[in-house]
N, C-alpha and C positions, 0 to 999 in steps of 0.2 A: 058574606065572608065566613060565616060560621060553618057552612058545609065544606068550604075549601080548607078551613083550619082543621076540621075533623078528619078530612081525607089526608091532610099532611101528617097529622099525628099518627094515623093508622099506618101509613107507609113507613114512618119513622120507627114505629114499634116492630113492624115486619122486618125491616132491614136490620134492626138491632138483633132480633131473634136469629136471623140468618147469619149475621156476622158472628154470633156467639156459638153457633151450632158446631163448627169444626172443633173448637176447643172443648166443648162439652162432650163430643164424641171421643176425643182423645182421653179426657179425664175418666170417662166411663170405662173404656177398655184398659186403661192403665191401672185402674183400681181392680179390675178382674184378673190381671195378669199374675199378681202375687209373686212378682220378680221373674216368673217364667213366661213362656208363650201362652197366649190366650187360646183356649179351645173354642173353635168356631163351628157354626152350622151355616146353612145357606143364607138365612136371614141376617145373622150377625156379620157374615162375610160381605154381604151387600151393603150393610150399614157402615162397616169399617172402610170399605173401598169407594164409597160414593163421594161425589164432589158436591160442594167444595170441601177440601181438607187442608189443614195447615200442618200436617205431620206425614212422615213416611210410614207406610204399612208394608212390612215384610211378612209375607204369608207363604207357608209351605203347604202344598197340596199333596197329600200322602195317602197311603193305604196300608195301615199298620196290621190289620187283622191277618192272621196266618192263612186264612182261606184264599187270600189274593196272591199269595206266593211272592210278595215283594220283600225280599231279604234286605235290599238296600234301604227300604223305608224303615224297617225295624232297627237296622244298624245305625242309621243317622238320627233317629229320634232323640237319643241321649245327647248327641252332638248339637242338635238344634236347641235343646233345653239349655245346654251350656252356653251357647251364644246369647240367648235371651237373658239369662241370669247375669252373665258378665256385663252386658250392656246396661241393664237396669240398675246394677249396683255400683257402677263406676261414674267418674266425672266426665261430663259431656260438654260440647260446645253450647254456650248459652242460647236458649231459644230453639235448639234442635230437638225435635220430638220424633221418636221412632216407636212403633208398636209392632211386636212380634206375635204372629198368630199361626195356628195349625188348623187346617181344614182336612179332616179325614174323609175318605170316600163315602163311608157309611152315613155321614152327616151332611154331605154336600154333593150328592150325585148329579143334581141339576146343574151345579156350577161346573163340574167336570164336563158335562155334556155341552154346556154353553161355550166353554173354552175349547172344545174339541180335543180334550186330552185323552190320549190312548195309553200313556205310560205314567208312572209315578216313581219317585217324587219329582215335583217341579216347584221351583221357588220363584215367586213373583214379588217384585219390589215396586210399590206404588209411590210415586213422588208427590209432594204437596202441590196443590193448585193455587193456594193463597198463602200469604205470609211472606216473611223475608227470604225463605228458601224455595219459593214457588218455582215450578218448571212450566215452560210454555207447553211442552208436550206432556200430557197427562197419562200417556200409555205406560204400562208397567215394564220394567226391565225383567227379563226372564232368564233363569238359569236352569238348564236341562242337565240332569245327572246321567252321565254316560258311563260311569264307573264309580268305584268307592271314593268317597270324598270326605275329608276331615273338616272339623269345625274351623280350623285355621284358614283353609281355602275359601270357605263360604264367608267367613268374617272379613277376609281381605277383599272378596268380590263386592260385598255390601259396602265396605269402606270406600271403594272406588266410585260409587254412585252417590256418596254423601258429600256435603260441602267440606272444604278443608278446615281443619281445626282439631282440637284435642278430642280424643274419643277413648272410652274405657279399654284397657287391655283385656285380652282373652285369657282368663285365669282358670286353669283346670283345678278342681278340688283335689285335696290330698287323698291319695288312695291308701287309707290306713290298712286295708286288708292285704295289699301287696307288701307294705312295710312289715306287717306282722308275719306274713308268710316268709319273707326274706330273713327276718330275725330268727324265726323258728328253724328254718333250714340251716342257718349259720350255727345256731346253738346245737342242732343235731349233728352237724358235721364236726364241730369242736368236740362234742361228747364222744362221737364215734372214733375220732382220731386219738382222744385221750385213752379210750379203752383198748384200741388196737395197736397203739404206738409201741408197746413192749414187743409185739410180734412183727409189726411191719417195719419199724425203724432198722432192726438188724438186717432185714432183707434189702431195704433201700440203701443202706450204708455199706453193703457188701461190695468190696472192690472187685472181687472175681466176677460177680454178676455184671457190673458195669463194664468190665473188660470184655466179657463175652458178648454183651450187647453191642459194644463199640466195634468189636472185631467182625461180627456178623454184618453190621451196617457198612463197614469198610469193604468187606468182600462183595456185598451186593452192588455197591456203587462202582468199585473198580472193575467188576466183571462186565459192566455195560447194561445193567437193568434199566437205568434212566434212559439210555439211548433207545431201548426197546419200546418204552412207553411213549417216547416222543415221536419216533419214526413209525410205530406200528408194524414192526418187522414180522415176517412169517416165522412160524416155529421151526420148520424144516423145509427143504426144497428137494426136488429131484435132481439127480446128477446127469440126466440125459441118456443114461444107459439102463434105465429101469430100476435103479437103486435110489438110495436116499443120501443126500449130501448134508452132513452135520455142521460143516464149517463153510462160511461164505468167503470167497476170495477177495482180497483187498482189505484195506483198513477202514473203508467207508461203508462196509456192509457187514452184517452179521445176522445170525438166526437166533430165535429164542432159546432153542436147545443148546446152541453154542455157548451162550452166556452162562447157562446152568453148568455145563461141563467145565468151563473156565473157572467159575466160582468154586466148584468142587476141588479143582486142582489147587487153587489158592488156599482153600481151607486145609487140605492135607499138608501142603507145604508149611502153613502157619503152625499147625499142631505139631508137626515133626520138629520144627525149629524150637517151639516152646518146650517140648518134651526134652530135647537135647540141652537146652539152656537152663531149664528150671527143675524138671523132675529128676532127670538122670543124676545130677550131682548130689541129690539128697539120698540116693540109694545107699544103704549100708553094706549090702552084699556085693563084693567085688566082682564075682563072676556074673551075677545078675546085671550089674552095672555095665560090664563089658558087652554082654549080650544085647542089652538095651541100646548101647551106642551103635553096635553093628546093625541092629534091626532098624532103628530110626534113621541111621545114615543111609542104609539101602533104600528105605522108603523115600527119603529126601532125594537121593540120586535118581531113582527110577521116575518119580513124579516130575522132577525138574526136566528130565530127559523127554518125558512125554509133552511137557509144556513147550519145549523147544521145537518138537515136531509139529505141534499145533501152530506155532508161530511161523514155521517154515511153510505150512499149508497156506497161511494167510499171505505170506510174501515168498513167492517161489524163488527169488534171487538170494535169499538168505543162505550164506555158505556154511554155517556151523550146525552141528548136531551132536548128540550124545547117544551112545548105544544104551539100550538095545533098540531104540527107535531110529 
């Protein structure tokens, strides 16, 4: 009976060691993480992903060194660190164990060759094979990076492969440099405004300036500039007789030069009206005032006459006109 008892005790010890091995492995890598992902090599990667395991192992295979030209690897490195730190510092489902690791190509070339990886980065999520969250299929889930990816997307992808329950939120650290830069820019803008306000405010508050800007905007829009941008109209067109046609027939067509001519006509009419209504009454010289009235009146009459002729060109059936056009 003694040999059988010895054999029984031996197998009990072996089974106890094997049963404790997954937890020991998790504790080992968890202590190495320091709240961030564990830096792996070929041997530690094999140790972390070997079976049996009672934990999830999320490992990103990357190539950060600049000589490999993997821009995505370098850009996502900080995002991967953020994922690991957020998970390790938060409240998780009781009994749920997850280890985050990073295997760089320089330290795990044989692993890349064994997995037949031609590109990087690649994320592998190894499920537990023993314990309350064990999976029947021990094959890892794989995420291939086909473009720029954020930590939120990867964190959501990992969460879909984990059991339901509470998990730590993804928390980005406060970017104090951005806050300081924003405050500095704001203070600089306030200082610049304070220094320049005696010179800038009179210009901004000038009613004549705003009236001129408003008038120019009105002339542009009423002359058909927006129509030109929408319809992509030609600037001019031929008249069929070897000449150039400046005005398109009909109200649904127009040329680029046509709108500029119409805008100029509207501008002359506007300034003539403003001069007659505002400037001329303020003139103290009676003879000069009479001359200004006659001059601006003639400009107004001739320009409006030309506008009617343009309108008649657009609509041949229009019966009215003013001389000399």
